[in-house]
C-alpha positions as CSV (number, residue, x, y, z in Angstrom):
1,M,74.8,138.1,132.1
2,D,77.1,139.4,134.9
3,G,79.8,141.7,133.5
4,I,78.0,142.5,130.3
5,R,77.6,146.3,130.2
6,K,75.6,148.6,128.0
7,N,77.6,150.8,125.8
8,A,80.7,148.6,126.2
9,L,82.6,147.1,123.3
10,Y,83.0,143.3,122.9
11,E,84.7,141.0,120.4
12,I,82.0,138.6,119.1
13,E,82.1,135.6,116.8
14,I,79.0,135.7,114.6
15,T,77.6,132.2,114.1
16,D,74.2,132.7,112.6
17,L,72.0,135.3,110.9
18,S,68.4,135.9,111.7
19,N,65.7,136.5,109.1
20,L,65.6,140.2,110.2
21,G,69.3,140.6,109.2
22,Y,70.9,140.6,112.6
23,G,74.1,138.6,113.1
24,V,73.8,136.2,116.1
25,G,76.7,135.5,118.5
26,R,77.2,135.0,122.2
27,I,78.9,136.7,125.1
28,S,79.4,134.0,127.7
29,D,76.0,132.3,127.6
30,L,74.0,135.3,126.5
31,V,72.7,135.6,122.9
32,V,73.6,138.8,121.2
33,F,71.9,140.2,118.1
34,V,74.4,142.5,116.1
35,S,73.0,144.7,113.5
36,G,75.2,144.9,110.4
37,A,76.9,141.6,111.1
38,V,77.0,138.5,109.0
39,D,77.5,134.9,110.1
40,G,81.2,134.1,109.9
41,D,82.2,137.6,110.9
42,L,84.4,138.4,113.8
43,V,83.3,141.9,115.0
44,S,83.8,144.5,117.6
45,A,80.2,145.5,118.7
46,K,78.9,148.1,121.0
47,I,76.1,146.8,123.3
48,I,73.1,149.0,123.1
49,K,70.6,146.9,124.9
50,V,70.7,144.2,127.6
51,T,67.9,142.0,128.8
52,K,67.7,138.8,131.0
53,S,67.5,136.6,127.9
54,Y,69.5,138.5,125.1
55,A,71.4,141.6,124.2
56,V,71.5,143.8,121.1
57,G,74.7,145.2,119.7
58,R,75.8,147.5,116.8
59,L,78.7,146.7,114.6
60,E,81.6,149.1,115.3
61,K,84.5,147.3,113.5
62,L,84.7,144.4,111.2
63,I,87.8,142.5,112.6
64,R,87.5,139.5,110.2
65,P,84.9,139.4,107.4
66,S,82.9,136.3,106.7
67,V,83.4,134.4,103.5
68,Y,79.6,134.9,102.9
69,R,79.9,138.7,103.0
70,L,79.8,140.6,99.7
71,P,82.9,142.9,99.2
72,S,80.4,145.7,98.4
73,P,76.8,145.3,99.6
74,D,74.0,145.7,97.0
75,P,73.5,149.5,96.6
76,C,70.6,150.9,98.5
77,S,69.4,154.5,99.1
78,A,66.8,153.6,101.7
79,R,69.1,153.8,104.7
80,G,67.3,152.6,107.9
81,C,64.5,150.8,106.0
82,G,65.7,147.3,107.2
83,G,63.8,145.5,104.6
84,C,66.8,144.0,102.8
85,A,68.0,141.8,105.7
86,Y,70.4,139.8,103.4
87,R,71.7,142.6,101.1
88,A,75.3,142.1,102.5
89,L,75.3,138.4,101.7
90,T,76.3,136.3,98.6
91,Y,73.0,135.2,97.1
92,A,74.0,131.5,97.3
93,H,74.3,131.8,101.0
94,E,71.1,133.7,101.4
95,L,69.3,130.8,99.7
96,E,70.8,128.3,102.0
97,L,69.8,130.3,105.1
98,K,66.3,130.4,103.8
99,R,66.3,126.6,103.4
100,R,67.5,126.4,107.0
101,T,64.8,128.8,108.2
102,V,62.2,126.5,106.7
103,A,63.8,123.4,108.2
104,A,64.0,125.1,111.7
105,A,60.3,126.0,111.5
106,F,59.3,122.3,110.9
107,R,61.6,121.2,113.8
108,R,59.9,123.6,116.2
109,A,56.6,122.3,115.0
110,G,57.6,118.7,115.9
111,L,58.2,117.6,112.4
112,P,62.1,117.2,112.3
113,D,62.0,114.6,109.6
114,V,60.4,116.8,106.9
115,V,62.7,117.0,103.9
116,V,63.4,120.6,102.8
117,L,64.6,120.8,99.2
118,P,67.0,123.5,97.9
119,V,65.4,126.9,97.3
120,L,64.0,127.6,93.8
121,S,64.9,131.0,92.4
122,T,64.9,133.0,89.2
123,G,68.3,134.4,90.2
124,K,67.0,138.0,89.9
125,T,67.6,140.0,93.1
126,A,66.7,143.5,92.2
127,G,63.8,145.4,90.5
128,Y,61.5,142.3,90.9
129,R,58.6,143.7,92.8
130,N,55.5,144.7,90.9
131,K,53.8,146.3,93.9
132,A,54.8,149.0,96.5
133,Q,52.8,151.0,99.1
134,Y,54.8,154.1,100.2
135,P,53.9,156.0,103.3
136,V,54.1,159.8,102.9
137,T,55.0,162.2,105.7
138,G,56.9,165.5,106.1
139,T,55.6,168.8,104.7
140,P,54.4,169.9,101.2
141,D,57.8,171.7,100.8
142,A,59.9,168.6,101.9
143,P,57.8,165.4,101.6
144,V,59.3,162.1,102.7
145,I,58.3,159.1,100.6
146,G,59.5,155.7,101.6
147,F,59.0,152.9,104.0
148,F,58.8,152.6,107.8
149,A,62.0,152.0,109.6
150,P,62.1,148.8,111.6
151,K,59.9,148.7,114.7
152,S,58.9,152.3,114.3
153,H,56.5,154.6,112.5
154,R,59.3,156.8,111.2
155,V,59.3,157.0,107.5
156,T,62.8,156.7,105.7
157,D,63.1,157.9,102.2
158,A,63.1,154.9,99.8
159,R,62.2,156.3,96.4
160,R,65.1,154.4,94.9
161,C,64.5,151.1,96.7
162,P,66.5,148.5,94.6
163,L,63.7,145.9,94.9
164,Q,61.3,148.1,93.0
165,P,61.4,149.0,89.3
166,A,63.3,152.1,88.5
167,L,60.1,153.5,87.0
168,F,58.5,153.6,90.4
169,G,61.2,156.0,91.7
170,E,60.7,158.2,88.8
171,I,57.0,158.4,89.4
172,L,57.6,159.2,93.0
173,D,59.9,162.0,92.1
174,E,57.3,163.6,90.0
175,I,54.6,163.2,92.7
176,A,57.0,164.8,95.2
177,R,57.3,167.8,92.9
178,E,53.5,167.9,92.5
179,I,53.0,167.7,96.3
180,K,55.0,170.9,96.6
181,E,53.5,172.7,93.6
182,Y,49.9,172.0,94.6
183,G,50.4,172.3,98.4
184,I,49.2,168.7,99.1
185,T,49.7,168.0,102.8
186,P,51.4,164.7,103.8
187,Y,49.7,162.8,106.5
188,D,50.7,163.0,110.2
189,E,49.6,159.8,112.0
190,D,50.2,161.3,115.5
191,T,47.7,164.1,114.9
192,H,45.7,162.3,112.3
193,T,45.9,165.4,110.1
194,G,47.2,166.0,106.6
195,L,45.8,164.5,103.4
196,L,48.1,162.1,101.5
197,R,48.8,158.9,103.5
198,H,50.3,156.5,100.9
199,I,51.3,156.2,97.3
200,Y,50.4,152.8,96.0
201,L,51.9,151.5,92.7
202,R,51.3,148.3,90.9
203,S,52.7,147.1,87.6
204,A,52.5,144.3,85.0
205,K,55.5,142.5,83.6
206,D,58.3,144.9,82.4
207,E,56.2,147.8,83.7
208,K,54.1,147.8,80.5
209,E,51.2,148.9,82.5
210,V,51.2,150.7,85.8
211,L,48.4,151.5,88.2
212,L,48.7,154.4,90.6
213,T,46.5,154.9,93.7
214,F,46.7,157.8,96.1
215,V,45.5,156.8,99.6
216,I,44.0,160.0,101.2
217,N,42.7,161.1,104.6
218,G,39.9,163.3,103.1
219,D,37.2,163.7,100.6
220,A,39.2,164.6,97.5
221,L,42.6,164.9,95.9
222,P,43.2,168.7,95.3
223,H,44.1,169.7,91.8
224,A,43.3,166.1,90.7
225,D,42.9,167.1,87.0
226,S,46.4,168.8,87.0
227,V,48.1,165.9,88.9
228,V,46.6,163.5,86.3
229,R,47.7,165.6,83.4
230,D,51.3,166.0,84.7
231,L,51.7,162.3,85.4
232,T,50.2,161.0,82.2
233,A,52.2,163.3,80.1
234,L,55.4,162.0,81.6
235,F,54.7,158.3,82.0
236,P,53.0,156.5,79.1
237,A,53.0,153.3,81.1
238,L,50.4,154.7,83.5
239,V,47.0,153.2,82.4
240,G,45.0,154.1,85.5
241,I,45.1,156.7,88.3
242,G,42.8,156.5,91.3
243,V,42.1,157.4,94.9
244,N,41.5,155.2,97.9
245,Y,39.7,156.8,100.9
246,N,41.0,156.0,104.4
247,R,39.9,158.4,107.0
248,E,40.3,156.0,109.9
249,K,43.0,156.4,112.6
250,T,44.5,153.0,111.8
251,N,47.6,151.2,110.6
252,V,45.7,149.6,107.8
253,I,46.9,151.1,104.5
254,C,43.8,151.2,102.4
255,G,40.2,151.8,103.1
256,D,37.3,150.1,101.5
257,K,36.4,152.7,98.9
258,Y,38.3,153.2,95.6
259,Q,37.6,155.8,92.9
260,T,39.1,156.0,89.5
261,L,40.2,159.5,88.6
262,W,41.5,158.6,85.1
263,G,41.9,155.5,82.8
264,K,41.4,151.9,83.9
265,D,40.7,150.5,87.4
266,G,42.9,147.4,86.7
267,I,45.9,146.1,84.8
268,T,46.6,142.9,83.0
269,D,49.5,140.6,83.2
270,T,50.2,137.0,82.0
271,L,51.2,134.5,84.7
272,A,51.8,130.7,84.1
273,G,50.2,131.0,80.7
274,V,47.0,132.8,81.9
275,E,46.1,136.4,81.2
276,L,45.1,138.0,84.4
277,L,43.3,141.2,85.2
278,F,43.7,142.6,88.8
279,S,42.8,145.8,90.5
280,A,44.4,147.8,93.3
281,A,42.4,145.9,95.9
282,S,43.1,142.4,94.5
283,F,45.9,140.1,95.7
284,Y,48.6,139.4,93.1
285,Q,52.0,137.9,93.7
286,V,54.6,140.7,94.0
287,N,57.3,138.8,92.0
288,R,55.6,137.3,89.0
289,D,58.6,135.6,87.5
290,A,59.2,133.7,90.7
291,A,55.5,133.1,91.1
292,E,55.6,131.1,87.8
293,L,58.2,128.8,89.4
294,L,56.0,128.5,92.5
295,Y,52.8,127.7,90.5
296,G,54.7,125.3,88.2
297,K,56.1,123.4,91.2
298,A,52.6,123.3,92.8
299,K,51.0,121.9,89.7
300,E,53.9,119.4,89.3
301,I,53.7,118.0,92.8
302,A,49.8,117.9,92.6
303,E,50.0,115.1,90.1
304,F,46.5,115.6,88.9
305,K,44.8,112.9,86.9
306,G,42.5,115.1,85.0
307,N,39.2,114.1,86.6
308,E,39.6,116.1,89.9
309,L,37.3,118.8,91.3
310,L,39.8,121.4,92.6
311,L,38.8,123.7,95.4
312,D,41.0,126.9,95.2
313,L,40.9,128.7,98.7
314,F,42.2,132.2,99.1
315,C,42.1,132.3,95.3
316,G,42.6,136.0,94.8
317,V,42.2,136.9,91.1
318,G,42.2,133.1,90.3
319,S,45.8,132.9,89.2
320,I,46.6,129.5,90.8
321,G,43.3,127.8,90.0
322,L,43.2,129.0,86.4
323,S,46.8,127.9,85.9
324,M,45.7,124.4,87.0
325,A,42.4,124.3,85.2
326,D,43.7,122.5,82.2
327,A,44.8,119.5,84.4
328,V,41.5,119.0,86.3
329,S,37.9,118.7,85.5
330,E,36.6,121.6,87.5
331,V,37.9,124.5,89.6
332,V,35.8,126.3,92.3
333,G,37.6,129.2,94.0
334,I,36.7,131.2,97.2
335,E,38.1,134.6,98.1
336,I,37.1,137.2,100.7
337,V,37.8,140.3,98.6
338,P,34.8,141.0,96.2
339,D,36.9,142.9,93.7
340,A,39.3,139.9,93.4
341,V,36.3,137.5,92.8
342,R,35.0,139.7,90.0
343,N,38.5,139.8,88.5
344,A,38.8,136.0,88.8
345,N,35.6,135.3,87.0
346,E,36.5,137.9,84.3
347,N,39.9,136.2,84.0
348,A,38.3,132.8,83.4
349,R,36.2,134.4,80.7
350,R,38.9,136.3,79.0
351,N,41.1,133.1,78.8
352,G,38.1,131.0,77.6
353,I,38.3,128.8,80.6
354,Q,34.9,127.3,81.1
355,N,35.5,124.8,83.9
356,A,36.2,127.5,86.6
357,A,33.9,129.5,88.9
358,F,34.7,131.8,91.8
359,F,32.7,132.9,94.8
360,A,33.1,135.7,97.4
361,G,33.4,134.7,101.1
362,D,35.8,133.8,104.0
363,A,37.6,130.6,103.3
364,T,37.2,129.8,107.0
365,D,33.5,129.2,106.3
366,T,34.3,126.9,103.5
367,E,31.5,124.4,104.4
368,Q,28.8,127.2,104.2
369,L,30.3,128.7,101.1
370,L,30.4,125.3,99.3
371,A,26.7,125.0,100.0
372,G,26.2,128.4,98.4
373,A,28.4,127.4,95.4
374,E,26.3,124.2,95.0
375,R,23.1,126.3,94.8
376,A,24.6,128.5,92.3
377,L,26.0,125.7,90.1
378,G,23.0,123.5,90.7
379,K,25.0,120.4,91.7
380,T,26.7,118.7,94.6
381,L,30.4,119.5,94.9
382,V,32.8,116.8,96.4
383,P,36.4,118.2,96.2
384,D,39.1,115.8,95.2
385,A,41.9,118.3,95.8
386,V,42.4,121.6,97.5
387,V,45.0,124.3,96.9
388,L,45.6,126.6,99.8
389,D,47.4,130.0,99.6
390,P,46.5,131.8,102.9
391,P,47.8,135.0,104.4
392,R,50.8,135.0,106.7
393,K,48.7,133.9,109.7
394,G,48.1,130.6,108.0
395,C,44.8,128.7,108.0
396,D,42.1,128.8,110.7
397,E,41.8,125.5,112.7
398,K,38.1,125.6,111.6
399,L,39.1,125.4,108.0
400,L,41.8,122.7,108.6
401,S,39.2,120.7,110.7
402,F,36.7,120.9,107.7
403,L,39.3,119.6,105.3
404,A,40.2,116.7,107.5
405,R,36.6,115.8,108.4
406,R,35.8,115.7,104.6
407,G,38.9,113.5,104.1
408,I,39.9,115.7,101.1
409,P,42.3,113.3,99.3
410,K,44.9,115.9,98.3
411,I,46.0,119.3,99.7
412,V,48.5,121.5,97.9
413,Y,49.6,124.1,100.4
414,I,51.4,127.3,99.3
415,S,52.6,129.4,102.2
416,C,54.4,132.8,102.6
417,N,55.3,132.0,106.3
418,P,57.2,128.8,107.2
419,E,56.1,129.0,110.8
420,T,52.4,128.8,110.1
421,L,52.9,126.3,107.3
422,A,54.7,124.0,109.8
423,R,52.1,124.5,112.4
424,D,49.2,123.7,110.0
425,V,51.0,120.6,108.6
426,A,51.6,119.4,112.1
427,Y,47.8,119.7,112.7
428,L,46.9,117.8,109.5
429,S,49.5,115.2,110.1
430,K,47.6,114.3,113.4
431,Q,44.4,114.1,111.3
432,G,45.7,111.3,109.0
433,Y,47.6,113.3,106.4
434,G,51.1,112.3,105.1
435,F,53.2,115.0,103.5
436,S,55.7,115.4,100.7
437,A,59.1,117.3,100.9
438,V,58.9,121.0,101.2
439,T,60.0,123.2,98.2
440,P,61.0,126.7,99.2
441,V,60.8,129.3,96.5
442,D,62.5,132.7,96.8
443,L,59.8,135.3,95.9
444,F,61.4,137.9,98.1
445,P,65.2,138.0,97.4
446,R,67.3,140.1,99.8
447,T,64.6,140.0,102.4
448,G,64.0,137.5,105.3
449,H,60.9,136.1,103.7
450,V,60.5,132.8,101.8
451,E,57.6,131.1,100.1
452,C,57.0,127.3,100.3
453,V,54.9,124.6,98.7
454,M,54.2,121.0,99.6
455,R,51.6,118.3,99.1
456,L,49.6,116.5,101.7
457,I,47.8,113.2,101.1
458,C,44.9,111.8,103.2
459,T,46.0,108.4,104.4
460,Q,42.6,107.5,105.8
461,D,39.4,106.8,103.9
462,K,36.9,109.2,105.5
463,R,34.4,109.4,102.5
């Protein structure tokens, strides 16, 4: 590290790209992360931070551009958001980087021989998200609506985020006008004052239905009738407008209480051949077209025989289990969000699926919840297969231990975090499970995130 000085300029060959969008190079033996650089670039970078183990630089001059760099990066008005880590790359190279990210996660988990297949993708890199939660700050006269800048709580304007439908931006513009007209105060998290914390939008395919929720730090949305009148007059796709109450001093976006101001409290979409109802509180994949690829691959590698009892953990509104119901004898789902469980059971009814039932509870307590499901269904449940779709933190060891002790013959694991997937697969492999190749699926184009799916088979008879 001797000789490397803060604020000095250095010529650096960029050899890799992190999933946060930083080019990775070296000065002597010190790793340097360079914002704005792409692997293959030769850059002049200004060093803005130096530690014992790494340095951080800022691209000052592009000496020789990488062959993977787009001549003109995807347009983005949300300067400083940092969400589109790969927006300067060709999409083909982005997919290869994501495949390498998954492979690296398994190497770090001690599973270097896991085969990582090419990344599945719809090819669509813009306007694919059906959900956005926008923090609001500033003043009534000059509200700032967008996303938090990286590693900060500073909101950068992102009304025209290219990953969201154009309609979302138009709705935000109208809300900004109403904030000013009706004197609605944006939230200040430093002082815990102000009313409007977040604007939360969800949509169905092609924005045929849109659900709008105002997250507020208070008891009521002022001029609610006028706000609803103005919005519904301009946007026929809006089918429901509501309020979520969050008065806590917290980084959690939504509180527990929702209230519908107008219209419906949920929207419907069709995914993998199943019509689904979901509310603002329910989990639903943000990229429905890519989710169809993911669910199709999960069903394919499951290789169901038709007589299995499938346990659907972290089931959300039932989208995965219901998409597989025609290939098994019975589906039992478990989900911690009560609203989602109500949606899941309603979704089974609306699709005429009679071999699926969903129950509320923490999937970590699967053993206890199965006992409750057995009482409700009046029969003993012996799962032949489990589909997992946990949050980013992955599965609790208590759950994995339960699956291993029961000797569940087949586990289909869907993950939004390769690191925790690799960790959990490493644990299960030590408990007698073999595994298939990993298939990454790009549900989050232009960002550093990638979804994965793989199958695990119990190689020991524990039943």
